[in-house]
Structures are given as C-alpha cells and as structure tokens.
N, C-alpha and C positions, 0 to 999 in steps of 0.2 A: 946201852940204850940203843934200840934199833934205829937205823937210818932210813928216813922217808924218802921216797923217790920223788922227782919232780911230778907235777900233775900230768896224767895222761889224758885227761879230759877235763872239760869245763861244762858244767850242766846249766842249762837254761830252761825255765819253765815258761811255757807259751800257752795262750788261750787256745789256739786252734793250730794243730800240728801240721797238717797240710799246707795251711795258709802260711806259716812261718818258713816252712820248707821252701815254697814259692818265693816268698819275699827275700829270703837270705840267698836263694839261687840267683837272683837278679845281680849279686855282687860276686858270683863265680863260684859258690859253694855247691858241691854235689852231695847227695844223700844216699845213704843205704836204705832199702825198704823198710818202712816201719815195722816195728814188732810190738806185740802186747806181752809184755813180761807178767809172770804170775808168781807173787811171792808173799809170804807171811812176814809180818814185820812186828817186832816187840816194841812197844812204847809205853812207859808208865805202867809196866807190869801186865799189860793187856796185848794179846796177839789179834792182829787184823789181817785179813787177805786183801791185797792190793794188786790191781791189774794195770799198771802205768803203760801208756800208748807212748812209744818213744822211737828215736832214730839217732844214729850218729853220722857225722860228716865223714866223706870219703877222704878229705884232706885232714892231715894230722900225722903225728902227734904234735901238739895236743889237739885232740878231736873235739869237736862241739857236740855235745848231747842235747837234743831237744826233748823235753818231757811235756806232755799235754797236761794242762792244769787239772788238779784234783781237789776239789774242795773238801775240807774236813781232814787233810792231810798235811804234811810239811811242804808239799807241792800245791798248796792252795794260792799262793801269790805268784803273779808272773814276774819275770826278769831273771837277772844273772842270779844263780842259785848256789852252785857249790863247785869245788875242785874235786876231781876224782883222783885218788891217790892209791898206788899199789902197796900191799902190805904182805908181809910173809905170814903173819899170825895175827889176824884180825882181832880176836879176842884179848890177846896180850896188849896189843897196841892200843886198843880201846881203854883197857885198864890203866895203861901208862898215861894216856891223854887225859883221861878223868882225873887221875890223881895229880896232874899238872894243872888242873883247872880249866880244862877244855871239854865242856859238858857234853855227854852223850845224848843224843836227841832220840833216835831210833836205831834199831839193829834188824838185820835179817833174822828170821827165827823159824827153825823147825824142831821137832822134838827128837831128832836122830843125831843132831850134830852141832858142832859150835857154829857161831855166826860167820857167814861168808862176806857180809858187808855191815858197815856201821856209819851212821853220820854223826858228826861232832860239830860243835859250834864255839868259836872263840868269844871272849867278852866283847869283841868288837863286832860280831855278827858274821865272821867268815866261817861259812860251813865247809867241812871236809868230809868226803865220802870215801872211806877206807874200803878197799876191795881185795879180797883174797886172790892173789895172783896165781896160786896153784890150783884153785877151785873154779874161779871165774875166768881167769886169763885165757885158757885154752878155747873155750866157747866163744869169748869175745873176739879172738884172734880170727877164728873160723868166720864169724859174722863180718868182721871189717875186711877180710880177705875177699868176700863174696862167695866162698866155696861151700857154705853150710845152708844152701837153698831148700833142700829136702827137709833137713831138720827144723829150719826156721818157718816153713810154710804154715805150721800149725800155730805159730805165734803172731802171724801177720794180720789176723782178722781183728777189726776194731771192736767187736762185740764183747 
C-alpha cells in the first residue's frame, strides 16, 4: 500500500479572491500572483472544462490555496475545502481509496493520459485532492518559487 505524504496545501474556497487575499494579508500572509488554471474534469461520466481563479500563499508548506467560488462545481460553497496530498500514481491511489470507501468526487481528465489529480471525500466530509507529484510538482515548484513568470503570465488573466 502506498504511503500518503502529509498535506502540502490546504484549499479554501472564497467568494472574492482579491478580497480574501487582502483580508488574510492583514494577518501577515503574502500571496503569489493569482492564476487562472484551465482543466478538464471528469465527474459522473461527463467531462467539463473549468477555469478556477486561484493563488497560493508564499508561506508554507503547508501552503494555503485560495480558490474563487465556482457555482455548479465542487467549489460552489465557501470555506475550508480540502487537503492537497502528493501521490506518485494518482489513478492507482484513487482506485485504492475508492476501494477503501473514500469516494471519488472528480478527477482531472484529458483524452491522452491518466489523471494528474483527483478529489476524494471521506464519510465525514473530509476532501482530499490527490496531485501527481511527477506531473504537477515541477510546475507548482516553479510557481511557488516565483521563477515562472513568463510561463504564468498567460494564466493570470481573470477572464
């Protein structure tokens, strides 16, 4: 059985990303420039494109991830949302969790590869976001280090 690593981030859904950044900045948190991710997710057999507006704290790990509320998705309700966990093999870890009764909510999806991320939820409502450390980790490390500005500029537009 694979060993899950401690959470590297804590996801929080907020109504207004910039307002939440400012409010949490008053307690000393600093933020990386917000980005708009572009992902296809698979939920209940249907693929949907989502473009979450998000940022990570400069302090961490664990980092705080702020995601702007997205009605009609699993990010529809504000508040503490999930624990971000690295996994070496997201599809296999997702199968293992599902077999253990930790239901899968959604997974990232494209037609060319296995899932790089997957959300699961325990019976008590604790959500886990499994992230493929080999596929997602290098880009996130660049973002968190502040060295990926050229690459990220096209992700920073709120539209």
